[in-house]
All heavy atoms as a GROMACS GRO file, in nm:
protein
  565
    1MET      N    1   0.358   2.301  -0.784
    1MET     CA    2   0.244   2.215  -0.816
    1MET      C    3   0.272   2.138  -0.943
    1MET      O    4   0.340   2.186  -1.034
    1MET     CB    5   0.123   2.303  -0.839
    1MET     CG    6   0.044   2.328  -0.715
    1MET     SD    7  -0.131   2.353  -0.760
    1MET     CE    8  -0.196   2.281  -0.619
    2LYS      N    9   0.212   2.018  -0.949
    2LYS     CA   10   0.231   1.936  -1.067
    2LYS      C   11   0.123   1.976  -1.169
    2LYS      O   12   0.015   2.014  -1.137
    2LYS     CB   13   0.212   1.786  -1.028
    2LYS     CG   14   0.318   1.741  -0.933
    2LYS     CD   15   0.295   1.592  -0.902
    2LYS     CE   16   0.397   1.548  -0.806
    2LYS     NZ   17   0.377   1.411  -0.771
    3ASP      N   18   0.165   1.963  -1.297
    3ASP     CA   19   0.065   1.989  -1.401
    3ASP      C   20  -0.012   1.861  -1.431
    3ASP      O   21   0.015   1.754  -1.379
    3ASP     CB   22   0.133   2.045  -1.530
    3ASP     CG   23   0.232   1.945  -1.588
    3ASP    OD1   24   0.229   1.826  -1.556
    3ASP    OD2   25   0.312   1.988  -1.672
    4ALA      N   26  -0.117   1.873  -1.512
    4ALA     CA   27  -0.204   1.761  -1.539
    4ALA      C   28  -0.129   1.646  -1.603
    4ALA      O   29  -0.162   1.529  -1.581
    4ALA     CB   30  -0.318   1.805  -1.631
    5GLY      N   31  -0.030   1.670  -1.686
    5GLY     CA   32   0.045   1.564  -1.752
    5GLY      C   33   0.124   1.480  -1.651
    5GLY      O   34   0.129   1.357  -1.664
    6SER      N   35   0.180   1.543  -1.552
    6SER     CA   36   0.258   1.464  -1.453
    6SER      C   37   0.166   1.388  -1.358
    6SER      O   38   0.211   1.294  -1.296
    6SER     CB   39   0.351   1.557  -1.376
    6SER     OG   40   0.281   1.646  -1.295
    7ALA      N   41   0.046   1.430  -1.349
    7ALA     CA   42  -0.048   1.357  -1.259
    7ALA      C   43  -0.086   1.225  -1.315
    7ALA      O   44  -0.122   1.134  -1.240
    7ALA     CB   45  -0.175   1.442  -1.237
    8ARG      N   46  -0.078   1.207  -1.445
    8ARG     CA   47  -0.113   1.080  -1.508
    8ARG      C   48  -0.006   0.973  -1.490
    8ARG      O   49  -0.033   0.860  -1.474
    8ARG     CB   50  -0.138   1.099  -1.657
    8ARG     CG   51  -0.263   1.178  -1.683
    8ARG     CD   52  -0.293   1.190  -1.831
    8ARG     NE   53  -0.393   1.293  -1.855
    8ARG     CZ   54  -0.370   1.397  -1.929
    8ARG    NH1   55  -0.260   1.415  -1.997
    8ARG    NH2   56  -0.463   1.488  -1.945
    9ALA      N   57   0.121   1.015  -1.495
    9ALA     CA   58   0.229   0.921  -1.479
    9ALA      C   59   0.277   0.920  -1.335
    9ALA      O   60   0.287   1.028  -1.272
    9ALA     CB   61   0.345   0.959  -1.573
   10PRO      N   62   0.305   0.806  -1.279
   10PRO     CA   63   0.353   0.799  -1.141
   10PRO      C   64   0.486   0.876  -1.126
   10PRO      O   65   0.576   0.863  -1.207
   10PRO     CB   66   0.373   0.654  -1.110
   10PRO     CG   67   0.307   0.579  -1.220
   10PRO     CD   68   0.297   0.674  -1.338
   11SER      N   69   0.495   0.958  -1.022
   11SER     CA   70   0.618   1.030  -1.001
   11SER      C   71   0.709   0.938  -0.919
   11SER      O   72   0.667   0.840  -0.857
   11SER     CB   73   0.589   1.157  -0.924
   11SER     OG   74   0.553   1.126  -0.788
   12SER      N   75   0.837   0.973  -0.918
   12SER     CA   76   0.932   0.894  -0.839
   12SER      C   77   0.897   0.902  -0.691
   12SER      O   78   0.917   0.808  -0.617
   12SER     CB   79   1.073   0.935  -0.866
   12SER     OG   80   1.094   1.071  -0.826
   13ASP      N   81   0.840   1.017  -0.648
   13ASP     CA   82   0.800   1.032  -0.508
   13ASP      C   83   0.688   0.936  -0.475
   13ASP      O   84   0.693   0.867  -0.370
   13ASP     CB   85   0.756   1.173  -0.476
   13ASP     CG   86   0.870   1.274  -0.472
   13ASP    OD1   87   0.988   1.229  -0.462
   13ASP    OD2   88   0.845   1.395  -0.486
   14SER      N   89   0.590   0.927  -0.557
   14SER     CA   90   0.477   0.839  -0.528
   14SER      C   91   0.516   0.691  -0.534
   14SER      O   92   0.472   0.611  -0.453
   14SER     CB   93   0.358   0.866  -0.620
   14SER     OG   94   0.388   0.831  -0.752
   15LEU      N   95   0.609   0.658  -0.621
   15LEU     CA   96   0.658   0.519  -0.629
   15LEU      C   97   0.742   0.488  -0.507
   15LEU      O   98   0.736   0.380  -0.450
   15LEU     CB   99   0.740   0.493  -0.755
   15LEU     CG  100   0.659   0.499  -0.884
   15LEU    CD1  101   0.753   0.482  -1.004
   15LEU    CD2  102   0.548   0.392  -0.886
   16HIS      N  103   0.819   0.585  -0.456
   16HIS     CA  104   0.900   0.569  -0.335
   16HIS      C  105   0.803   0.549  -0.215
   16HIS      O  106   0.828   0.458  -0.134
   16HIS     CB  107   0.987   0.689  -0.314
   16HIS     CG  108   1.073   0.679  -0.195
   16HIS    ND1  109   1.188   0.607  -0.186
   16HIS    CD2  110   1.058   0.734  -0.069
   16HIS    CE1  111   1.241   0.616  -0.067
   16HIS    NE2  112   1.161   0.692   0.006
   17ILE      N  113   0.701   0.623  -0.207
   17ILE     CA  114   0.605   0.615  -0.097
   17ILE      C  115   0.536   0.479  -0.105
   17ILE      O  116   0.523   0.408  -0.001
   17ILE     CB  117   0.499   0.731  -0.105
   17ILE    CG1  118   0.566   0.863  -0.074
   17ILE    CG2  119   0.385   0.704  -0.008
   17ILE    CD1  120   0.484   0.983  -0.113
   18LEU      N  121   0.492   0.437  -0.220
   18LEU     CA  122   0.428   0.309  -0.240
   18LEU      C  123   0.520   0.197  -0.196
   18LEU      O  124   0.477   0.105  -0.125
   18LEU     CB  125   0.387   0.291  -0.386
   18LEU     CG  126   0.328   0.156  -0.424
   18LEU    CD1  127   0.191   0.137  -0.344
   18LEU    CD2  128   0.302   0.145  -0.573
   19THR      N  129   0.644   0.204  -0.235
   19THR     CA  130   0.745   0.102  -0.197
   19THR      C  131   0.760   0.095  -0.042
   19THR      O  132   0.758  -0.016   0.013
   19THR     CB  133   0.878   0.129  -0.261
   19THR    OG1  134   0.860   0.130  -0.402
   19THR    CG2  135   0.982   0.024  -0.222
   20GLU      N  136   0.767   0.210   0.022
   20GLU     CA  137   0.778   0.212   0.166
   20GLU      C  138   0.654   0.149   0.231
   20GLU      O  139   0.665   0.069   0.325
   20GLU     CB  140   0.797   0.351   0.218
   20GLU     CG  141   0.933   0.410   0.195
   20GLU     CD  142   0.954   0.543   0.256
   20GLU    OE1  143   0.877   0.581   0.348
   20GLU    OE2  144   1.049   0.613   0.221
   21TYR      N  145   0.537   0.183   0.182
   21TYR     CA  146   0.414   0.130   0.234
   21TYR      C  147   0.404  -0.022   0.218
   21TYR      O  148   0.369  -0.094   0.313
   21TYR     CB  149   0.292   0.195   0.169
   21TYR     CG  150   0.265   0.339   0.209
   21TYR    CD1  151   0.171   0.411   0.147
   21TYR    CD2  152   0.338   0.401   0.312
   21TYR    CE1  153   0.144   0.546   0.181
   21TYR    CE2  154   0.315   0.531   0.348
   21TYR     CZ  155   0.217   0.602   0.283
   21TYR     OH  156   0.190   0.736   0.320
   22ILE      N  157   0.445  -0.070   0.102
   22ILE     CA  158   0.440  -0.218   0.078
   22ILE      C  159   0.538  -0.287   0.167
   22ILE      O  160   0.508  -0.393   0.226
   22ILE     CB  161   0.466  -0.245  -0.074
   22ILE    CG1  162   0.347  -0.202  -0.157
   22ILE    CG2  163   0.495  -0.397  -0.092
   22ILE    CD1  164   0.368  -0.205  -0.305
   23LEU      N  165   0.660  -0.233   0.184
   23LEU     CA  166   0.757  -0.294   0.269
   23LEU      C  167   0.710  -0.297   0.416
   23LEU      O  168   0.721  -0.396   0.484
   23LEU     CB  169   0.893  -0.222   0.261
   23LEU     CG  170   0.971  -0.247   0.134
   23LEU    CD1  171   1.093  -0.156   0.127
   23LEU    CD2  172   1.015  -0.393   0.128
   24HIS      N  173   0.650  -0.186   0.460
   24HIS     CA  174   0.602  -0.181   0.595
   24HIS      C  175   0.491  -0.285   0.620
   24HIS      O  176   0.485  -0.354   0.720
   24HIS     CB  177   0.557  -0.040   0.632
   24HIS     CG  178   0.529  -0.019   0.777
   24HIS    ND1  179   0.448   0.078   0.823
   24HIS    CD2  180   0.573  -0.082   0.886
   24HIS    CE1  181   0.439   0.072   0.957
   24HIS    NE2  182   0.516  -0.026   0.998
   25MET      N  183   0.398  -0.293   0.525
   25MET     CA  184   0.288  -0.390   0.539
   25MET      C  185   0.340  -0.531   0.536
   25MET      O  186   0.295  -0.617   0.612
   25MET     CB  187   0.188  -0.368   0.427
   25MET     CG  188   0.104  -0.243   0.446
   25MET     SD  189  -0.042  -0.216   0.339
   25MET     CE  190  -0.017  -0.316   0.199
   26SER      N  191   0.443  -0.558   0.453
   26SER     CA  192   0.499  -0.691   0.442
   26SER      C  193   0.569  -0.734   0.573
   26SER      O  194   0.550  -0.844   0.621
   26SER     CB  195   0.599  -0.701   0.326
   26SER     OG  196   0.538  -0.674   0.206
   27VAL      N  197   0.649  -0.644   0.628
   27VAL     CA  198   0.712  -0.671   0.753
   27VAL      C  199   0.614  -0.690   0.866
   27VAL      O  200   0.627  -0.780   0.949
   27VAL     CB  201   0.820  -0.561   0.790
   27VAL    CG1  202   0.872  -0.575   0.927
   27VAL    CG2  203   0.932  -0.563   0.684
   28THR      N  204   0.513  -0.610   0.868
   28THR     CA  205   0.405  -0.623   0.970
   28THR      C  206   0.341  -0.758   0.959
   28THR      O  207   0.316  -0.822   1.060
   28THR     CB  208   0.303  -0.508   0.956
   28THR    OG1  209   0.370  -0.382   0.973
   28THR    CG2  210   0.192  -0.520   1.056
   29CYS      N  211   0.315  -0.802   0.838
   29CYS     CA  212   0.251  -0.932   0.814
   29CYS      C  213   0.342  -1.044   0.860
   29CYS      O  214   0.294  -1.140   0.920
   29CYS     CB  215   0.220  -0.946   0.664
   29CYS     SG  216   0.123  -1.093   0.623
   30LEU      N  217   0.471  -1.029   0.840
   30LEU     CA  218   0.566  -1.131   0.887
   30LEU      C  219   0.563  -1.146   1.040
   30LEU      O  220   0.595  -1.251   1.090
   30LEU     CB  221   0.707  -1.099   0.838
   30LEU     CG  222   0.736  -1.119   0.692
   30LEU    CD1  223   0.874  -1.070   0.654
   30LEU    CD2  224   0.721  -1.265   0.654
   31GLY      N  225   0.530  -1.035   1.107
   31GLY     CA  226   0.517  -1.037   1.252
   31GLY      C  227   0.381  -1.088   1.297
   31GLY      O  228   0.348  -1.072   1.413
   32ASP      N  229   0.307  -1.148   1.205
   32ASP     CA  230   0.176  -1.206   1.237
   32ASP      C  231   0.076  -1.098   1.289
   32ASP      O  232  -0.007  -1.124   1.375
   32ASP     CB  233   0.183  -1.319   1.339
   32ASP     CG  234   0.244  -1.445   1.275
   32ASP    OD1  235   0.237  -1.456   1.153
   32ASP    OD2  236   0.302  -1.525   1.352
   33GLU      N  237   0.090  -0.976   1.242
   33GLU     CA  238  -0.002  -0.869   1.278
   33GLU      C  239  -0.092  -0.837   1.160
   33GLU      O  240  -0.052  -0.848   1.042
   33GLU     CB  241   0.074  -0.746   1.322
   33GLU     CG  242   0.156  -0.764   1.448
   33GLU     CD  243   0.229  -0.640   1.489
   33GLU    OE1  244   0.174  -0.532   1.469
   33GLU    OE2  245   0.340  -0.653   1.540
   34ASP      N  246  -0.213  -0.792   1.190
   34ASP     CA  247  -0.307  -0.752   1.086
   34ASP      C  248  -0.259  -0.627   1.021
   34ASP      O  249  -0.224  -0.526   1.087
   34ASP     CB  250  -0.447  -0.731   1.152
   34ASP     CG  251  -0.553  -0.701   1.050
   34ASP    OD1  252  -0.531  -0.721   0.927
   34ASP    OD2  253  -0.662  -0.660   1.090
   35VAL      N  254  -0.256  -0.625   0.887
   35VAL     CA  255  -0.210  -0.505   0.815
   35VAL      C  256  -0.324  -0.412   0.775
   35VAL      O  257  -0.300  -0.308   0.716
   35VAL     CB  258  -0.134  -0.549   0.685
   35VAL    CG1  259  -0.007  -0.624   0.720
   35VAL    CG2  260  -0.221  -0.629   0.592
   36THR      N  261  -0.446  -0.447   0.814
   36THR     CA  262  -0.561  -0.362   0.777
   36THR      C  263  -0.548  -0.217   0.824
   36THR      O  264  -0.574  -0.127   0.745
   36THR     CB  265  -0.692  -0.429   0.829
   36THR    OG1  266  -0.705  -0.556   0.768
   36THR    CG2  267  -0.812  -0.345   0.792
   37PRO      N  268  -0.510  -0.193   0.952
   37PRO     CA  269  -0.497  -0.053   0.991
   37PRO      C  270  -0.396   0.026   0.907
   37PRO      O  271  -0.421   0.144   0.877
   37PRO     CB  272  -0.454  -0.060   1.141
   37PRO     CG  273  -0.499  -0.193   1.183
   37PRO     CD  274  -0.486  -0.283   1.064
   38LEU      N  275  -0.291  -0.038   0.870
   38LEU     CA  276  -0.187   0.028   0.786
   38LEU      C  277  -0.247   0.058   0.648
   38LEU      O  278  -0.235   0.170   0.598
   38LEU     CB  279  -0.063  -0.059   0.770
   38LEU     CG  280   0.025  -0.074   0.892
   38LEU    CD1  281   0.137  -0.170   0.868
   38LEU    CD2  282   0.080   0.061   0.938
   39TYR      N  283  -0.313  -0.042   0.591
   39TYR     CA  284  -0.372  -0.026   0.461
   39TYR      C  285  -0.475   0.088   0.462
   39TYR      O  286  -0.475   0.175   0.372
   39TYR     CB  287  -0.439  -0.156   0.415
   39TYR     CG  288  -0.523  -0.138   0.292
   39TYR    CD1  289  -0.463  -0.122   0.166
   39TYR    CD2  290  -0.658  -0.130   0.300
   39TYR    CE1  291  -0.538  -0.101   0.052
   39TYR    CE2  292  -0.740  -0.110   0.185
   39TYR     CZ  293  -0.677  -0.098   0.065
   39TYR     OH  294  -0.752  -0.075  -0.051
   40GLU      N  295  -0.558   0.092   0.565
   40GLU     CA  296  -0.661   0.194   0.572
   40GLU      C  297  -0.597   0.334   0.581
   40GLU      O  298  -0.653   0.430   0.524
   40GLU     CB  299  -0.753   0.170   0.688
   40GLU     CG  300  -0.842   0.048   0.669
   40GLU     CD  301  -0.921   0.006   0.789
   40GLU    OE1  302  -0.890   0.053   0.901
   40GLU    OE2  303  -1.014  -0.077   0.772
   41GLU      N  304  -0.486   0.345   0.647
   41GLU     CA  305  -0.419   0.475   0.656
   41GLU      C  306  -0.353   0.506   0.522
   41GLU      O  307  -0.364   0.620   0.472
   41GLU     CB  308  -0.312   0.467   0.763
   41GLU     CG  309  -0.225   0.592   0.774
   41GLU     CD  310  -0.114   0.580   0.879
   41GLU    OE1  311  -0.123   0.491   0.964
   41GLU    OE2  312  -0.023   0.664   0.870
   42TYR      N  313  -0.278   0.411   0.467
   42TYR     CA  314  -0.203   0.436   0.342
   42TYR      C  315  -0.291   0.464   0.225
   42TYR      O  316  -0.255   0.547   0.139
   42TYR     CB  317  -0.110   0.316   0.313
   42TYR     CG  318  -0.005   0.292   0.417
   42TYR    CD1  319   0.060   0.164   0.424
   42TYR    CD2  320   0.034   0.389   0.509
   42TYR    CE1  321   0.158   0.144   0.515
   42TYR    CE2  322   0.132   0.363   0.605
   42TYR     CZ  323   0.192   0.240   0.606
   42TYR     OH  324   0.289   0.215   0.699
   43ILE      N  325  -0.404   0.401   0.208
   43ILE     CA  326  -0.489   0.417   0.091
   43ILE      C  327  -0.546   0.557   0.086
   43ILE      O  328  -0.583   0.607  -0.017
   43ILE     CB  329  -0.601   0.309   0.089
   43ILE    CG1  330  -0.654   0.295  -0.055
   43ILE    CG2  331  -0.711   0.340   0.187
   43ILE    CD1  332  -0.559   0.231  -0.151
   44GLN      N  333  -0.546   0.630   0.200
   44GLN     CA  334  -0.598   0.764   0.204
   44GLN      C  335  -0.493   0.871   0.161
   44GLN      O  336  -0.527   0.988   0.149
   44GLN     CB  337  -0.648   0.800   0.346
   44GLN     CG  338  -0.763   0.714   0.393
   44GLN     CD  339  -0.888   0.727   0.306
   44GLN    OE1  340  -0.919   0.835   0.264
   44GLN    NE2  341  -0.956   0.616   0.283
   45ASP      N  342  -0.372   0.828   0.138
   45ASP     CA  343  -0.262   0.919   0.109
   45ASP      C  344  -0.285   0.988  -0.030
   45ASP      O  345  -0.284   0.917  -0.131
   45ASP     CB  346  -0.128   0.846   0.110
   45ASP     CG  347  -0.010   0.939   0.105
   45ASP    OD1  348  -0.018   1.049   0.049
   45ASP    OD2  349   0.095   0.900   0.160
   46SER      N  350  -0.306   1.113  -0.030
   46SER     CA  351  -0.336   1.184  -0.154
   46SER      C  352  -0.216   1.195  -0.248
   46SER      O  353  -0.229   1.230  -0.362
   46SER     CB  354  -0.387   1.325  -0.122
   46SER     OG  355  -0.285   1.401  -0.055
   47ARG      N  356  -0.099   1.161  -0.198
   47ARG     CA  357   0.023   1.163  -0.282
   47ARG      C  358   0.026   1.044  -0.377
   47ARG      O  359   0.103   1.042  -0.475
   47ARG     CB  360   0.150   1.163  -0.197
   47ARG     CG  361   0.161   1.284  -0.108
   47ARG     CD  362   0.278   1.275  -0.011
   47ARG     NE  363   0.249   1.168   0.085
   47ARG     CZ  364   0.331   1.130   0.183
   47ARG    NH1  365   0.450   1.190   0.191
   47ARG    NH2  366   0.300   1.033   0.262
   48LEU      N  367  -0.059   0.941  -0.352
   48LEU     CA  368  -0.064   0.825  -0.439
   48LEU      C  369  -0.168   0.844  -0.544
   48LEU      O  370  -0.280   0.890  -0.518
   48LEU     CB  371  -0.096   0.700  -0.356
   48LEU     CG  372   0.003   0.658  -0.247
   48LEU    CD1  373  -0.047   0.537  -0.175
   48LEU    CD2  374   0.142   0.636  -0.305
   49GLY      N  375  -0.135   0.808  -0.666
   49GLY     CA  376  -0.233   0.814  -0.775
   49GLY      C  377  -0.317   0.688  -0.779
   49GLY      O  378  -0.298   0.596  -0.697
   50ASP      N  379  -0.406   0.683  -0.875
   50ASP     CA  380  -0.497   0.564  -0.887
   50ASP      C  381  -0.416   0.436  -0.910
   50ASP      O  382  -0.455   0.334  -0.852
   50ASP     CB  383  -0.595   0.590  -1.000
   50ASP     CG  384  -0.696   0.698  -0.969
   50ASP    OD1  385  -0.715   0.729  -0.849
   50ASP    OD2  386  -0.760   0.750  -1.066
   51ALA      N  387  -0.317   0.439  -0.995
   51ALA     CA  388  -0.242   0.318  -1.020
   51ALA      C  389  -0.168   0.267  -0.896
   51ALA      O  390  -0.167   0.146  -0.868
   51ALA     CB  391  -0.139   0.343  -1.135
   52GLU      N  392  -0.113   0.362  -0.820
   52GLU     CA  393  -0.044   0.319  -0.695
   52GLU      C  394  -0.145   0.266  -0.594
   52GLU      O  395  -0.113   0.170  -0.523
   52GLU     CB  396   0.034   0.441  -0.636
   52GLU     CG  397   0.155   0.482  -0.714
   52GLU     CD  398   0.123   0.584  -0.821
   52GLU    OE1  399   0.004   0.626  -0.832
   52GLU    OE2  400   0.212   0.625  -0.894
   53LYS      N  401  -0.260   0.326  -0.586
   53LYS     CA  402  -0.363   0.277  -0.492
   53LYS      C  403  -0.412   0.141  -0.533
   53LYS      O  404  -0.436   0.055  -0.450
   53LYS     CB  405  -0.478   0.379  -0.484
   53LYS     CG  406  -0.440   0.504  -0.410
   53LYS     CD  407  -0.554   0.602  -0.397
   53LYS     CE  408  -0.512   0.724  -0.317
   53LYS     NZ  409  -0.620   0.819  -0.299
   54ALA      N  410  -0.422   0.117  -0.662
   54ALA     CA  411  -0.464  -0.018  -0.710
   54ALA      C  412  -0.356  -0.120  -0.676
   54ALA      O  413  -0.388  -0.231  -0.633
   54ALA     CB  414  -0.487  -0.014  -0.862
   55GLU      N  415  -0.231  -0.081  -0.691
   55GLU     CA  416  -0.121  -0.172  -0.657
   55GLU      C  417  -0.120  -0.203  -0.505
   55GLU      O  418  -0.102  -0.316  -0.463
   55GLU     CB  419   0.013  -0.111  -0.698
   55GLU     CG  420   0.132  -0.198  -0.674
   55GLU     CD  421   0.139  -0.329  -0.759
   55GLU    OE1  422   0.073  -0.330  -0.866
   55GLU    OE2  423   0.208  -0.420  -0.719
   56LEU      N  424  -0.139  -0.097  -0.426
   56LEU     CA  425  -0.144  -0.111  -0.278
   56LEU      C  426  -0.258  -0.202  -0.240
   56LEU      O  427  -0.238  -0.291  -0.156
   56LEU     CB  428  -0.158   0.027  -0.213
   56LEU     CG  429  -0.151   0.030  -0.064
   56LEU    CD1  430  -0.012  -0.008  -0.017
   56LEU    CD2  431  -0.186   0.171  -0.016
   57THR      N  432  -0.370  -0.188  -0.302
   57THR     CA  433  -0.487  -0.275  -0.274
   57THR      C  434  -0.454  -0.421  -0.314
   57THR      O  435  -0.491  -0.512  -0.234
   57THR     CB  436  -0.612  -0.226  -0.350
   57THR    OG1  437  -0.643  -0.093  -0.306
   57THR    CG2  438  -0.735  -0.314  -0.325
   58ALA      N  439  -0.393  -0.443  -0.426
   58ALA     CA  440  -0.357  -0.577  -0.469
   58ALA      C  441  -0.264  -0.643  -0.366
   58ALA      O  442  -0.279  -0.762  -0.332
   58ALA     CB  443  -0.297  -0.579  -0.610
   59ILE      N  444  -0.163  -0.567  -0.324
   59ILE     CA  445  -0.065  -0.618  -0.229
   59ILE      C  446  -0.135  -0.649  -0.093
   59ILE      O  447  -0.115  -0.751  -0.032
   59ILE     CB  448   0.051  -0.516  -0.205
   59ILE    CG1  449   0.131  -0.500  -0.333
   59ILE    CG2  450   0.138  -0.561  -0.090
   59ILE    CD1  451   0.200  -0.626  -0.387
   60TYR      N  452  -0.221  -0.555  -0.050
   60TYR     CA  453  -0.294  -0.574   0.074
   60TYR      C  454  -0.377  -0.703   0.071
   60TYR      O  455  -0.376  -0.784   0.163
   60TYR     CB  456  -0.390  -0.454   0.097
   60TYR     CG  457  -0.491  -0.483   0.207
   60TYR    CD1  458  -0.456  -0.488   0.337
   60TYR    CD2  459  -0.624  -0.502   0.171
   60TYR    CE1  460  -0.552  -0.511   0.436
   60TYR    CE2  461  -0.720  -0.525   0.266
   60TYR     CZ  462  -0.683  -0.533   0.399
   60TYR     OH  463  -0.777  -0.562   0.495
   61ARG      N  464  -0.448  -0.724  -0.041
   61ARG     CA  465  -0.531  -0.846  -0.052
   61ARG      C  466  -0.444  -0.968  -0.052
   61ARG      O  467  -0.482  -1.071   0.014
   61ARG     CB  468  -0.609  -0.840  -0.182
   61ARG     CG  469  -0.726  -0.739  -0.173
   61ARG     CD  470  -0.804  -0.735  -0.298
   61ARG     NE  471  -0.914  -0.639  -0.285
   61ARG     CZ  472  -0.971  -0.578  -0.387
   61ARG    NH1  473  -0.936  -0.600  -0.512
   61ARG    NH2  474  -1.069  -0.492  -0.365
   62SER      N  475  -0.328  -0.969  -0.114
   62SER     CA  476  -0.240  -1.086  -0.113
   62SER      C  477  -0.182  -1.106   0.027
   62SER      O  478  -0.177  -1.221   0.074
   62SER     CB  479  -0.130  -1.078  -0.216
   62SER     OG  480  -0.036  -0.975  -0.182
   63LEU      N  481  -0.146  -1.000   0.097
   63LEU     CA  482  -0.095  -1.016   0.235
   63LEU      C  483  -0.206  -1.056   0.330
   63LEU      O  484  -0.182  -1.133   0.423
   63LEU     CB  485  -0.034  -0.884   0.283
   63LEU     CG  486   0.099  -0.842   0.220
   63LEU    CD1  487   0.139  -0.706   0.266
   63LEU    CD2  488   0.208  -0.944   0.247
   64HIS      N  489  -0.322  -1.004   0.309
   64HIS     CA  490  -0.435  -1.027   0.400
   64HIS      C  491  -0.482  -1.174   0.391
   64HIS      O  492  -0.543  -1.225   0.485
   64HIS     CB  493  -0.552  -0.935   0.370
   64HIS     CG  494  -0.648  -0.919   0.478
   64HIS    ND1  495  -0.766  -0.985   0.482
   64HIS    CD2  496  -0.640  -0.850   0.597
   64HIS    CE1  497  -0.830  -0.954   0.596
   64HIS    NE2  498  -0.758  -0.876   0.666
   65SER      N  499  -0.451  -1.240   0.281
   65SER     CA  500  -0.495  -1.379   0.265
   65SER      C  501  -0.392  -1.478   0.317
   65SER      O  502  -0.410  -1.596   0.305
   65SER     CB  503  -0.525  -1.405   0.116
   65SER     OG  504  -0.407  -1.399   0.041
   66VAL      N  505  -0.281  -1.430   0.373
   66VAL     CA  506  -0.178  -1.517   0.431
   66VAL      C  507  -0.241  -1.592   0.548
   66VAL      O  508  -0.295  -1.528   0.637
   66VAL     CB  509  -0.054  -1.435   0.475
   66VAL    CG1  510   0.047  -1.521   0.550
   66VAL    CG2  511   0.010  -1.368   0.351
   67PRO      N  512  -0.229  -1.722   0.548
   67PRO     CA  513  -0.295  -1.804   0.652
   67PRO      C  514  -0.257  -1.764   0.797
   67PRO      O  515  -0.341  -1.765   0.883
   67PRO     CB  516  -0.248  -1.947   0.626
   67PRO     CG  517  -0.218  -1.949   0.480
   67PRO     CD  518  -0.165  -1.807   0.449
   68SER      N  519  -0.132  -1.725   0.824
   68SER     CA  520  -0.097  -1.691   0.961
   68SER      C  521  -0.168  -1.570   1.009
   68SER      O  522  -0.200  -1.554   1.129
   68SER     CB  523   0.058  -1.666   0.972
   68SER     OG  524   0.098  -1.560   0.897
   69VAL      N  525  -0.198  -1.476   0.921
   69VAL     CA  526  -0.274  -1.354   0.957
   69VAL      C  527  -0.418  -1.392   0.986
   69VAL      O  528  -0.476  -1.346   1.083
   69VAL     CB  529  -0.263  -1.246   0.851
   69VAL    CG1  530  -0.350  -1.129   0.882
   69VAL    CG2  531  -0.118  -1.199   0.838
   70LEU      N  532  -0.475  -1.474   0.900
   70LEU     CA  533  -0.616  -1.510   0.915
   70LEU      C  534  -0.636  -1.595   1.045
   70LEU      O  535  -0.742  -1.587   1.104
   70LEU     CB  536  -0.662  -1.590   0.794
   70LEU     CG  537  -0.668  -1.510   0.664
   70LEU    CD1  538  -0.708  -1.602   0.546
   70LEU    CD2  539  -0.762  -1.392   0.671
   71ALA      N  540  -0.539  -1.670   1.085
   71ALA     CA  541  -0.554  -1.754   1.203
   71ALA      C  542  -0.563  -1.676   1.329
   71ALA      O  543  -0.620  -1.720   1.426
   71ALA     CB  544  -0.434  -1.848   1.212
   72HIS      N  545  -0.514  -1.549   1.325
   72HIS     CA  546  -0.514  -1.464   1.445
   72HIS      C  547  -0.636  -1.376   1.455
   72HIS      O  548  -0.641  -1.289   1.542
   72HIS     CB  549  -0.386  -1.378   1.452
   72HIS     CG  550  -0.266  -1.462   1.481
   72HIS    ND1  551  -0.182  -1.505   1.382
   72HIS    CD2  552  -0.219  -1.518   1.596
   72HIS    CE1  553  -0.086  -1.578   1.436
   72HIS    NE2  554  -0.106  -1.584   1.566
   73ARG      N  555  -0.734  -1.390   1.370
   73ARG     CA  556  -0.854  -1.303   1.371
   73ARG      C  557  -0.941  -1.340   1.481
   73ARG      O  558  -0.962  -1.436   1.532
   73ARG     CB  559  -0.923  -1.313   1.238
   73ARG     CG  560  -0.843  -1.251   1.130
   73ARG     CD  561  -0.912  -1.258   1.001
   73ARG     NE  562  -0.924  -1.118   0.960
   73ARG     CZ  563  -1.010  -1.076   0.871
   73ARG    NH1  564  -1.094  -1.155   0.817
   73ARG    NH2  565  -1.014  -0.951   0.836
   0.00000   0.00000   0.00000
């Protein structure tokens, strides 16, 4: 188990997970698919801290505003 001190700083595991999630959402977006289902699944991951979830949300919002994704709604 992690102690309270390590919970404040992102671990390499959580950063690795965040990177994988962002890459997967980006590739999905390139395929003109909606990334919302991925985001909704990923944001629930308890391995991500608040900072990683904020970053994931920012990336989701930037990907979600891509015109090709919006055109397919």
